[in-house]
PDB file with SEQRES, HELIX, SHEET and CRYST1 records, atoms N, CA, C and O in Angstrom:
SEQRES   1 A   58  MET VAL THR ILE THR LYS GLY VAL GLN THR TYR ASP GLY          
SEQRES   2 A   58  LYS ILE PRO VAL THR LEU LEU VAL ASP ASP VAL GLU THR          
SEQRES   3 A   58  ALA ASN GLU LEU ILE LYS LEU ALA LYS ALA ALA ASN VAL          
SEQRES   4 A   58  PRO VAL VAL GLU GLN ASP GLU ASP LEU ASN LYS SER LYS          
SEQRES   5 A   58  ASN LYS ASN TYR SER ARG                                      
HELIX    1 AA1 VAL A   24  ALA A   36  1                                  13    
HELIX    2 AA2 LEU A   48  TYR A   56  1                                   9    
SHEET    1 AA1 2 VAL A   2  LYS A   6  0                                        
SHEET    2 AA1 2 GLN A   9  GLY A  13 -1                                        
CRYST1    1.000    1.000    1.000  90.00  90.00  90.00 P 1           1          
ATOM      1  N   MET A   1       0.854  -1.170   0.000  1.00  0.00           N  
ATOM      2  CA  MET A   1       0.000   0.000   0.000  1.00  0.00           C  
ATOM      3  C   MET A   1       0.898   1.230   0.000  1.00  0.00           C  
ATOM      4  O   MET A   1       1.911   1.280   0.696  1.00  0.00           O  
ATOM      5  N   VAL A   2       0.512   2.196  -0.777  1.00  0.00           N  
ATOM      6  CA  VAL A   2       1.283   3.427  -0.900  1.00  0.00           C  
ATOM      7  C   VAL A   2       0.394   4.591  -0.495  1.00  0.00           C  
ATOM      8  O   VAL A   2      -0.774   4.648  -0.878  1.00  0.00           O  
ATOM      9  N   THR A   3       0.936   5.502   0.264  1.00  0.00           N  
ATOM     10  CA  THR A   3       0.200   6.707   0.636  1.00  0.00           C  
ATOM     11  C   THR A   3       0.858   7.890  -0.052  1.00  0.00           C  
ATOM     12  O   THR A   3       2.062   8.115   0.075  1.00  0.00           O  
ATOM     13  N   ILE A   4       0.044   8.642  -0.782  1.00  0.00           N  
ATOM     14  CA  ILE A   4       0.542   9.820  -1.499  1.00  0.00           C  
ATOM     15  C   ILE A   4      -0.140  11.043  -0.897  1.00  0.00           C  
ATOM     16  O   ILE A   4      -1.367  11.093  -0.804  1.00  0.00           O  
ATOM     17  N   THR A   5       0.651  12.024  -0.491  1.00  0.00           N  
ATOM     18  CA  THR A   5       0.094  13.249   0.078  1.00  0.00           C  
ATOM     19  C   THR A   5       0.332  14.385  -0.901  1.00  0.00           C  
ATOM     20  O   THR A   5       1.459  14.640  -1.326  1.00  0.00           O  
ATOM     21  N   LYS A   6      -0.766  15.066  -1.253  1.00  0.00           N  
ATOM     22  CA  LYS A   6      -0.666  16.215  -2.156  1.00  0.00           C  
ATOM     23  C   LYS A   6      -1.361  17.374  -1.455  1.00  0.00           C  
ATOM     24  O   LYS A   6      -2.583  17.384  -1.306  1.00  0.00           O  
ATOM     25  N   GLY A   7      -0.574  18.339  -1.033  1.00  0.00           N  
ATOM     26  CA  GLY A   7      -1.148  19.443  -0.262  1.00  0.00           C  
ATOM     27  C   GLY A   7      -1.670  18.922   1.063  1.00  0.00           C  
ATOM     28  O   GLY A   7      -0.920  18.334   1.842  1.00  0.00           O  
ATOM     29  N   VAL A   8      -2.964  19.138   1.325  1.00  0.00           N  
ATOM     30  CA  VAL A   8      -3.554  18.654   2.575  1.00  0.00           C  
ATOM     31  C   VAL A   8      -4.328  17.360   2.367  1.00  0.00           C  
ATOM     32  O   VAL A   8      -4.847  16.793   3.328  1.00  0.00           O  
ATOM     33  N   GLN A   9      -4.415  16.878   1.112  1.00  0.00           N  
ATOM     34  CA  GLN A   9      -5.155  15.650   0.827  1.00  0.00           C  
ATOM     35  C   GLN A   9      -4.206  14.461   0.767  1.00  0.00           C  
ATOM     36  O   GLN A   9      -3.080  14.567   0.281  1.00  0.00           O  
ATOM     37  N   THR A  10      -4.681  13.331   1.270  1.00  0.00           N  
ATOM     38  CA  THR A  10      -3.892  12.101   1.255  1.00  0.00           C  
ATOM     39  C   THR A  10      -4.656  11.034   0.485  1.00  0.00           C  
ATOM     40  O   THR A  10      -5.858  10.860   0.684  1.00  0.00           O  
ATOM     41  N   TYR A  11      -3.964  10.325  -0.388  1.00  0.00           N  
ATOM     42  CA  TYR A  11      -4.568   9.264  -1.186  1.00  0.00           C  
ATOM     43  C   TYR A  11      -3.856   7.954  -0.881  1.00  0.00           C  
ATOM     44  O   TYR A  11      -2.626   7.894  -0.883  1.00  0.00           O  
ATOM     45  N   ASP A  12      -4.625   6.914  -0.622  1.00  0.00           N  
ATOM     46  CA  ASP A  12      -4.059   5.582  -0.438  1.00  0.00           C  
ATOM     47  C   ASP A  12      -4.365   4.767  -1.684  1.00  0.00           C  
ATOM     48  O   ASP A  12      -5.461   4.858  -2.239  1.00  0.00           O  
ATOM     49  N   GLY A  13      -3.405   3.978  -2.120  1.00  0.00           N  
ATOM     50  CA  GLY A  13      -3.651   3.172  -3.303  1.00  0.00           C  
ATOM     51  C   GLY A  13      -2.584   2.129  -3.504  1.00  0.00           C  
ATOM     52  O   GLY A  13      -1.681   1.958  -2.686  1.00  0.00           O  
ATOM     53  N   LYS A  14      -2.712   1.437  -4.613  1.00  0.00           N  
ATOM     54  CA  LYS A  14      -1.769   0.379  -4.942  1.00  0.00           C  
ATOM     55  C   LYS A  14      -1.062   0.740  -6.241  1.00  0.00           C  
ATOM     56  O   LYS A  14      -1.680   1.269  -7.166  1.00  0.00           O  
ATOM     57  N   ILE A  15       0.208   0.459  -6.307  1.00  0.00           N  
ATOM     58  CA  ILE A  15       0.998   0.698  -7.511  1.00  0.00           C  
ATOM     59  C   ILE A  15       1.575  -0.636  -7.954  1.00  0.00           C  
ATOM     60  O   ILE A  15       2.311  -1.265  -7.194  1.00  0.00           O  
ATOM     61  N   PRO A  16       1.260  -1.088  -9.174  1.00  0.00           N  
ATOM     62  CA  PRO A  16       1.833  -2.357  -9.640  1.00  0.00           C  
ATOM     63  C   PRO A  16       3.335  -2.222  -9.868  1.00  0.00           C  
ATOM     64  O   PRO A  16       3.811  -1.204 -10.371  1.00  0.00           O  
ATOM     65  N   VAL A  17       4.060  -3.246  -9.497  1.00  0.00           N  
ATOM     66  CA  VAL A  17       5.517  -3.248  -9.625  1.00  0.00           C  
ATOM     67  C   VAL A  17       5.936  -4.516 -10.346  1.00  0.00           C  
ATOM     68  O   VAL A  17       5.449  -5.603 -10.034  1.00  0.00           O  
ATOM     69  N   THR A  18       6.834  -4.381 -11.304  1.00  0.00           N  
ATOM     70  CA  THR A  18       7.380  -5.540 -12.005  1.00  0.00           C  
ATOM     71  C   THR A  18       8.827  -5.718 -11.584  1.00  0.00           C  
ATOM     72  O   THR A  18       9.625  -4.785 -11.678  1.00  0.00           O  
ATOM     73  N   LEU A  19       9.165  -6.905 -11.124  1.00  0.00           N  
ATOM     74  CA  LEU A  19      10.539  -7.219 -10.749  1.00  0.00           C  
ATOM     75  C   LEU A  19      11.087  -8.229 -11.740  1.00  0.00           C  
ATOM     76  O   LEU A  19      10.504  -9.296 -11.935  1.00  0.00           O  
ATOM     77  N   LEU A  20      12.196  -7.899 -12.361  1.00  0.00           N  
ATOM     78  CA  LEU A  20      12.866  -8.826 -13.268  1.00  0.00           C  
ATOM     79  C   LEU A  20      14.035  -9.431 -12.512  1.00  0.00           C  
ATOM     80  O   LEU A  20      15.004  -8.744 -12.190  1.00  0.00           O  
ATOM     81  N   VAL A  21      13.935 -10.727 -12.231  1.00  0.00           N  
ATOM     82  CA  VAL A  21      14.936 -11.399 -11.409  1.00  0.00           C  
ATOM     83  C   VAL A  21      15.496 -12.578 -12.189  1.00  0.00           C  
ATOM     84  O   VAL A  21      14.743 -13.430 -12.660  1.00  0.00           O  
ATOM     85  N   ASP A  22      16.829 -12.631 -12.327  1.00  0.00           N  
ATOM     86  CA  ASP A  22      17.473 -13.732 -13.041  1.00  0.00           C  
ATOM     87  C   ASP A  22      17.639 -14.970 -12.172  1.00  0.00           C  
ATOM     88  O   ASP A  22      17.660 -16.091 -12.681  1.00  0.00           O  
ATOM     89  N   ASP A  23      17.756 -14.774 -10.877  1.00  0.00           N  
ATOM     90  CA  ASP A  23      18.036 -15.868  -9.952  1.00  0.00           C  
ATOM     91  C   ASP A  23      16.729 -16.473  -9.441  1.00  0.00           C  
ATOM     92  O   ASP A  23      15.913 -15.771  -8.844  1.00  0.00           O  
ATOM     93  N   VAL A  24      16.527 -17.763  -9.672  1.00  0.00           N  
ATOM     94  CA  VAL A  24      15.290 -18.439  -9.286  1.00  0.00           C  
ATOM     95  C   VAL A  24      15.102 -18.428  -7.773  1.00  0.00           C  
ATOM     96  O   VAL A  24      13.987 -18.225  -7.291  1.00  0.00           O  
ATOM     97  N   GLU A  25      16.163 -18.642  -7.030  1.00  0.00           N  
ATOM     98  CA  GLU A  25      16.054 -18.657  -5.567  1.00  0.00           C  
ATOM     99  C   GLU A  25      15.608 -17.296  -5.034  1.00  0.00           C  
ATOM    100  O   GLU A  25      14.775 -17.223  -4.131  1.00  0.00           O  
ATOM    101  N   THR A  26      16.160 -16.226  -5.591  1.00  0.00           N  
ATOM    102  CA  THR A  26      15.768 -14.877  -5.177  1.00  0.00           C  
ATOM    103  C   THR A  26      14.306 -14.624  -5.524  1.00  0.00           C  
ATOM    104  O   THR A  26      13.556 -14.078  -4.715  1.00  0.00           O  
ATOM    105  N   ALA A  27      13.908 -15.021  -6.721  1.00  0.00           N  
ATOM    106  CA  ALA A  27      12.519 -14.835  -7.143  1.00  0.00           C  
ATOM    107  C   ALA A  27      11.571 -15.584  -6.215  1.00  0.00           C  
ATOM    108  O   ALA A  27      10.546 -15.041  -5.804  1.00  0.00           O  
ATOM    109  N   ASN A  28      11.906 -16.820  -5.885  1.00  0.00           N  
ATOM    110  CA  ASN A  28      11.053 -17.613  -4.997  1.00  0.00           C  
ATOM    111  C   ASN A  28      10.957 -16.986  -3.611  1.00  0.00           C  
ATOM    112  O   ASN A  28       9.887 -16.990  -3.001  1.00  0.00           O  
ATOM    113  N   GLU A  29      12.053 -16.453  -3.115  1.00  0.00           N  
ATOM    114  CA  GLU A  29      12.051 -15.812  -1.796  1.00  0.00           C  
ATOM    115  C   GLU A  29      11.195 -14.543  -1.810  1.00  0.00           C  
ATOM    116  O   GLU A  29      10.450 -14.286  -0.864  1.00  0.00           O  
ATOM    117  N   LEU A  30      11.300 -13.749  -2.883  1.00  0.00           N  
ATOM    118  CA  LEU A  30      10.486 -12.536  -2.997  1.00  0.00           C  
ATOM    119  C   LEU A  30       9.001 -12.878  -3.071  1.00  0.00           C  
ATOM    120  O   LEU A  30       8.174 -12.194  -2.470  1.00  0.00           O  
ATOM    121  N   ILE A  31       8.666 -13.929  -3.805  1.00  0.00           N  
ATOM    122  CA  ILE A  31       7.271 -14.364  -3.914  1.00  0.00           C  
ATOM    123  C   ILE A  31       6.753 -14.812  -2.553  1.00  0.00           C  
ATOM    124  O   ILE A  31       5.634 -14.478  -2.164  1.00  0.00           O  
ATOM    125  N   LYS A  32       7.577 -15.570  -1.834  1.00  0.00           N  
ATOM    126  CA  LYS A  32       7.190 -16.061  -0.508  1.00  0.00           C  
ATOM    127  C   LYS A  32       6.941 -14.884   0.448  1.00  0.00           C  
ATOM    128  O   LYS A  32       5.959 -14.885   1.190  1.00  0.00           O  
ATOM    129  N   LEU A  33       7.823 -13.894   0.429  1.00  0.00           N  
ATOM    130  CA  LEU A  33       7.670 -12.723   1.300  1.00  0.00           C  
ATOM    131  C   LEU A  33       6.422 -11.912   0.940  1.00  0.00           C  
ATOM    132  O   LEU A  33       5.692 -11.453   1.818  1.00  0.00           O  
ATOM    133  N   ALA A  34       6.190 -11.746  -0.357  1.00  0.00           N  
ATOM    134  CA  ALA A  34       5.021 -10.982  -0.798  1.00  0.00           C  
ATOM    135  C   ALA A  34       3.729 -11.676  -0.381  1.00  0.00           C  
ATOM    136  O   ALA A  34       2.805 -11.034   0.117  1.00  0.00           O  
ATOM    137  N   LYS A  35       3.672 -12.986  -0.586  1.00  0.00           N  
ATOM    138  CA  LYS A  35       2.460 -13.722  -0.215  1.00  0.00           C  
ATOM    139  C   LYS A  35       2.247 -13.703   1.293  1.00  0.00           C  
ATOM    140  O   LYS A  35       1.104 -13.640   1.748  1.00  0.00           O  
ATOM    141  N   ALA A  36       3.316 -13.756   2.076  1.00  0.00           N  
ATOM    142  CA  ALA A  36       3.206 -13.693   3.536  1.00  0.00           C  
ATOM    143  C   ALA A  36       2.656 -12.342   3.988  1.00  0.00           C  
ATOM    144  O   ALA A  36       2.003 -12.245   5.027  1.00  0.00           O  
ATOM    145  N   ALA A  37       2.926 -11.297   3.196  1.00  0.00           N  
ATOM    146  CA  ALA A  37       2.441  -9.954   3.517  1.00  0.00           C  
ATOM    147  C   ALA A  37       1.109  -9.648   2.831  1.00  0.00           C  
ATOM    148  O   ALA A  37       0.663  -8.501   2.814  1.00  0.00           O  
ATOM    149  N   ASN A  38       0.470 -10.693   2.260  1.00  0.00           N  
ATOM    150  CA  ASN A  38      -0.818 -10.549   1.559  1.00  0.00           C  
ATOM    151  C   ASN A  38      -0.749  -9.595   0.372  1.00  0.00           C  
ATOM    152  O   ASN A  38      -1.704  -8.872   0.089  1.00  0.00           O  
ATOM    153  N   VAL A  39       0.380  -9.598  -0.315  1.00  0.00           N  
ATOM    154  CA  VAL A  39       0.546  -8.792  -1.523  1.00  0.00           C  
ATOM    155  C   VAL A  39       0.221  -9.688  -2.713  1.00  0.00           C  
ATOM    156  O   VAL A  39       0.787 -10.774  -2.832  1.00  0.00           O  
ATOM    157  N   PRO A  40      -0.690  -9.251  -3.604  1.00  0.00           N  
ATOM    158  CA  PRO A  40      -1.011 -10.078  -4.767  1.00  0.00           C  
ATOM    159  C   PRO A  40       0.223 -10.270  -5.652  1.00  0.00           C  
ATOM    160  O   PRO A  40       0.968  -9.325  -5.912  1.00  0.00           O  
ATOM    161  N   VAL A  41       0.423 -11.498  -6.105  1.00  0.00           N  
ATOM    162  CA  VAL A  41       1.597 -11.830  -6.913  1.00  0.00           C  
ATOM    163  C   VAL A  41       1.138 -12.483  -8.206  1.00  0.00           C  
ATOM    164  O   VAL A  41       0.328 -13.410  -8.184  1.00  0.00           O  
ATOM    165  N   VAL A  42       1.653 -12.002  -9.333  1.00  0.00           N  
ATOM    166  CA  VAL A  42       1.424 -12.638 -10.627  1.00  0.00           C  
ATOM    167  C   VAL A  42       2.777 -13.122 -11.103  1.00  0.00           C  
ATOM    168  O   VAL A  42       3.691 -12.324 -11.311  1.00  0.00           O  
ATOM    169  N   GLU A  43       2.907 -14.423 -11.275  1.00  0.00           N  
ATOM    170  CA  GLU A  43       4.181 -14.997 -11.701  1.00  0.00           C  
ATOM    171  C   GLU A  43       4.179 -15.177 -13.213  1.00  0.00           C  
ATOM    172  O   GLU A  43       3.157 -15.516 -13.810  1.00  0.00           O  
ATOM    173  N   GLN A  44       5.334 -14.945 -13.822  1.00  0.00           N  
ATOM    174  CA  GLN A  44       5.470 -15.085 -15.264  1.00  0.00           C  
ATOM    175  C   GLN A  44       6.759 -15.828 -15.541  1.00  0.00           C  
ATOM    176  O   GLN A  44       7.830 -15.412 -15.099  1.00  0.00           O  
ATOM    177  N   ASP A  45       6.659 -16.929 -16.273  1.00  0.00           N  
ATOM    178  CA  ASP A  45       7.829 -17.749 -16.573  1.00  0.00           C  
ATOM    179  C   ASP A  45       8.334 -17.536 -17.993  1.00  0.00           C  
ATOM    180  O   ASP A  45       8.704 -18.496 -18.668  1.00  0.00           O  
ATOM    181  N   GLU A  46       8.352 -16.320 -18.443  1.00  0.00           N  
ATOM    182  CA  GLU A  46       8.783 -16.038 -19.811  1.00  0.00           C  
ATOM    183  C   GLU A  46      10.195 -15.487 -19.784  1.00  0.00           C  
ATOM    184  O   GLU A  46      10.522 -14.643 -18.950  1.00  0.00           O  
ATOM    185  N   ASP A  47      11.022 -15.955 -20.682  1.00  0.00           N  
ATOM    186  CA  ASP A  47      12.377 -15.427 -20.796  1.00  0.00           C  
ATOM    187  C   ASP A  47      12.301 -14.129 -21.591  1.00  0.00           C  
ATOM    188  O   ASP A  47      12.134 -14.147 -22.810  1.00  0.00           O  
ATOM    189  N   LEU A  48      12.423 -13.011 -20.897  1.00  0.00           N  
ATOM    190  CA  LEU A  48      12.284 -11.713 -21.554  1.00  0.00           C  
ATOM    191  C   LEU A  48      13.423 -11.427 -22.514  1.00  0.00           C  
ATOM    192  O   LEU A  48      13.251 -10.649 -23.453  1.00  0.00           O  
ATOM    193  N   ASN A  49      14.588 -12.039 -22.304  1.00  0.00           N  
ATOM    194  CA  ASN A  49      15.692 -11.836 -23.237  1.00  0.00           C  
ATOM    195  C   ASN A  49      15.342 -12.381 -24.612  1.00  0.00           C  
ATOM    196  O   ASN A  49      15.698 -11.780 -25.626  1.00  0.00           O  
ATOM    197  N   LYS A  50      14.649 -13.513 -24.659  1.00  0.00           N  
ATOM    198  CA  LYS A  50      14.243 -14.079 -25.947  1.00  0.00           C  
ATOM    199  C   LYS A  50      13.261 -13.157 -26.640  1.00  0.00           C  
ATOM    200  O   LYS A  50      13.390 -12.912 -27.840  1.00  0.00           O  
ATOM    201  N   SER A  51      12.253 -12.626 -25.892  1.00  0.00           N  
ATOM    202  CA  SER A  51      11.296 -11.749 -26.539  1.00  0.00           C  
ATOM    203  C   SER A  51      11.928 -10.434 -26.945  1.00  0.00           C  
ATOM    204  O   SER A  51      11.568  -9.858 -27.971  1.00  0.00           O  
ATOM    205  N   LYS A  52      12.881  -9.951 -26.136  1.00  0.00           N  
ATOM    206  CA  LYS A  52      13.549  -8.698 -26.462  1.00  0.00           C  
ATOM    207  C   LYS A  52      14.330  -8.853 -27.762  1.00  0.00           C  
ATOM    208  O   LYS A  52      14.309  -7.960 -28.608  1.00  0.00           O  
ATOM    209  N   ASN A  53      15.019  -9.983 -27.925  1.00  0.00           N  
ATOM    210  CA  ASN A  53      15.793 -10.208 -29.140  1.00  0.00           C  
ATOM    211  C   ASN A  53      14.902 -10.264 -30.368  1.00  0.00           C  
ATOM    212  O   ASN A  53      15.310  -9.808 -31.435  1.00  0.00           O  
ATOM    213  N   LYS A  54      13.701 -10.808 -30.251  1.00  0.00           N  
ATOM    214  CA  LYS A  54      12.773 -10.852 -31.379  1.00  0.00           C  
ATOM    215  C   LYS A  54      12.346  -9.447 -31.769  1.00  0.00           C  
ATOM    216  O   LYS A  54      12.252  -9.129 -32.954  1.00  0.00           O  
ATOM    217  N   ASN A  55      12.087  -8.602 -30.769  1.00  0.00           N  
ATOM    218  CA  ASN A  55      11.584  -7.263 -31.048  1.00  0.00           C  
ATOM    219  C   ASN A  55      12.661  -6.325 -31.586  1.00  0.00           C  
ATOM    220  O   ASN A  55      12.356  -5.405 -32.344  1.00  0.00           O  
ATOM    221  N   TYR A  56      13.907  -6.548 -31.204  1.00  0.00           N  
ATOM    222  CA  TYR A  56      14.956  -5.610 -31.574  1.00  0.00           C  
ATOM    223  C   TYR A  56      15.955  -6.170 -32.578  1.00  0.00           C  
ATOM    224  O   TYR A  56      16.999  -5.562 -32.815  1.00  0.00           O  
ATOM    225  N   SER A  57      15.650  -7.318 -33.169  1.00  0.00           N  
ATOM    226  CA  SER A  57      16.604  -7.877 -34.133  1.00  0.00           C  
ATOM    227  C   SER A  57      16.602  -7.034 -35.399  1.00  0.00           C  
ATOM    228  O   SER A  57      15.576  -6.485 -35.800  1.00  0.00           O  
ATOM    229  N   ARG A  58      17.770  -6.946 -36.016  1.00  0.00           N  
ATOM    230  CA  ARG A  58      17.874  -6.103 -37.225  1.00  0.00           C  
ATOM    231  C   ARG A  58      18.187  -6.933 -38.421  1.00  0.00           C  
ATOM    232  O   ARG A  58      18.312  -6.403 -39.525  1.00  0.00           O  
TER     233      ARG A  58                                                      
END                                                                             
């Protein structure tokens, strides 16, 4: 949860965050911590380097 204060008004909300992690153990630990804190987690098993190479190949 993020709290943003603008002037005298305060807004609470959620900001989606994408984490790109190469290490599987680190990714699993981050997922475990997020779920323990009741943070929604969407897992993606796509190799972004492969998709990046397709999009930027010349």
